[in-house]
C-alpha positions in Angstrom: 165.1 227.1 240.2 165.7 227.7 236.7 169.5 227.6 237.3 168.9 224.4 238.9 166.9 223.1 236.1 169.5 223.9 233.6 172.3 222.2 236.0 170.3 219.2 236.4 169.4 219.1 232.7 173.1 219.4 231.8 173.9 216.7 234.3 171.7 214.2 232.7 172.5 215.1 229.0 176.3 214.3 230.0 175.5 211.1 231.6 173.6 210.1 228.4 176.5 211.2 226.1 178.9 209.3 228.3 176.8 206.1 227.9 176.0 206.7 224.1 179.8 207.4 223.2 180.8 204.0 223.3 177.7 202.7 221.4 178.7 205.2 218.5 182.1 203.8 218.4 181.2 200.9 216.1 179.6 203.4 213.5 181.7 204.3 210.3 180.1 207.8 210.2 179.0 209.2 213.9 178.4 212.6 212.6 175.9 211.4 209.9 174.3 209.3 212.4 173.8 212.0 214.9 172.4 214.3 211.9 170.1 211.6 210.9 168.5 211.3 214.0 168.6 215.0 215.0 166.6 215.1 211.8 163.7 213.3 213.1 162.9 216.0 215.5 164.0 219.2 213.8 161.6 219.6 211.1 158.8 219.5 213.6 160.6 222.4 215.5 161.4 224.5 212.5 157.5 223.9 211.6 156.1 225.1 214.9 158.4 228.1 214.8 157.5 229.1 211.3 153.8 228.7 211.5 153.9 230.1 215.1 155.6 233.4 214.2 154.1 234.0 210.7 150.7 232.5 210.7 148.3 234.3 213.1 145.9 231.3 213.0 148.4 228.8 214.4 146.9 227.5 218.0 148.9 226.2 220.9 147.1 222.6 220.5 148.2 222.5 216.8 151.6 223.3 217.8 151.8 220.3 220.2 150.3 217.9 217.8 152.3 219.0 214.9 155.6 218.5 216.9 154.6 215.2 218.2 153.4 214.0 214.6 156.6 214.9 213.1 158.4 212.3 214.9 156.3 209.5 213.4 156.5 211.2 210.2 160.2 211.5 210.0 160.4 207.9 211.3 158.2 206.5 208.6 160.5 208.1 205.9 163.6 206.7 207.8 162.2 203.0 207.9 160.1 202.9 205.0 162.7 201.8 202.7 163.9 198.9 205.0 160.9 196.9 204.0 157.7 198.8 205.3 156.9 200.3 201.9 157.4 198.9 198.3 157.2 202.0 196.9 160.6 203.2 195.0 159.9 206.8 196.0 161.0 206.1 199.7 164.1 204.0 198.7 165.7 207.0 196.7 164.7 209.9 198.8 167.9 211.6 200.4 168.0 212.4 204.0 167.8 216.3 203.4 164.7 215.6 201.3 163.3 213.4 203.9 163.6 216.5 206.3 161.6 218.7 203.9 159.1 216.2 203.2 158.6 215.9 206.9 158.4 219.7 207.4 155.8 220.1 204.7 153.6 217.3 206.1 153.8 218.6 209.6 152.9 222.3 208.7 149.9 220.7 207.1 149.0 218.7 210.1 149.4 222.2 212.2 147.3 224.2 209.5 144.5 221.3 209.7 144.4 221.3 213.6 144.4 224.9 213.8 141.6 225.3 211.2 139.4 222.6 212.8 140.2 224.2 216.3 139.3 227.7 215.5 137.4 227.5 212.2 139.6 230.0 210.4 139.8 232.8 213.1 143.0 234.2 214.2 144.4 233.0 217.6 143.6 235.4 220.4 147.0 234.6 221.8 149.0 235.3 218.7 151.7 237.7 218.8 151.1 240.8 216.4 154.1 241.1 214.3 154.8 244.7 212.7 157.2 246.3 210.8 158.7 248.0 213.7 159.4 245.0 215.4 162.4 244.3 212.9 163.7 248.0 212.6 167.3 248.1 213.5 169.7 251.1 214.2 172.2 252.3 211.5 175.1 251.4 214.0 173.7 248.1 214.0 173.3 247.9 210.2 177.2 249.0 209.7 178.5 246.6 212.3 176.3 243.8 210.9 177.8 244.5 207.5 181.5 244.7 208.7 181.0 241.3 210.3 179.7 239.8 207.1 182.7 241.3 205.2 185.2 240.0 207.7 183.4 236.6 207.1 183.7 236.7 203.6 187.4 237.8 203.7 188.0 235.0 206.2 186.3 232.4 204.3 188.2 233.4 200.8 191.5 233.0 202.6 191.1 229.9 204.4 188.6 228.0 202.2 191.4 225.7 200.7 
């Protein structure tokens, strides 16, 4: 059933892409357009992952509230310069900074909801992260270093 769900989701995504492609034809920078609108949801997802992994007090409810609240926060930064806010701060904020501010505000929302929900106690469903989870074998370390060296060489050869 998981495979069928994936196939159905891929099919729906393909249909949406086919419908959207002609609409993006009139845009000068289609890639920039796609980046800006994925930037509406990605800070919320990053905030959920960061706090979910590295802060034991994060709750399920706070993660959902944070992910949902990141969309209006990001949209505010996106549309505030278009007349909603007269504050000059919003007019001059670059796109990447907007994503950073959205991330910070979303993390604050998640922290506040978690603290209100559990009053400062660790979440019982939280995963205990230990040093052993990140331990790697020497073979893996050598292989990773070799891949990094190869990438540096390739970038230095083909950058121009």
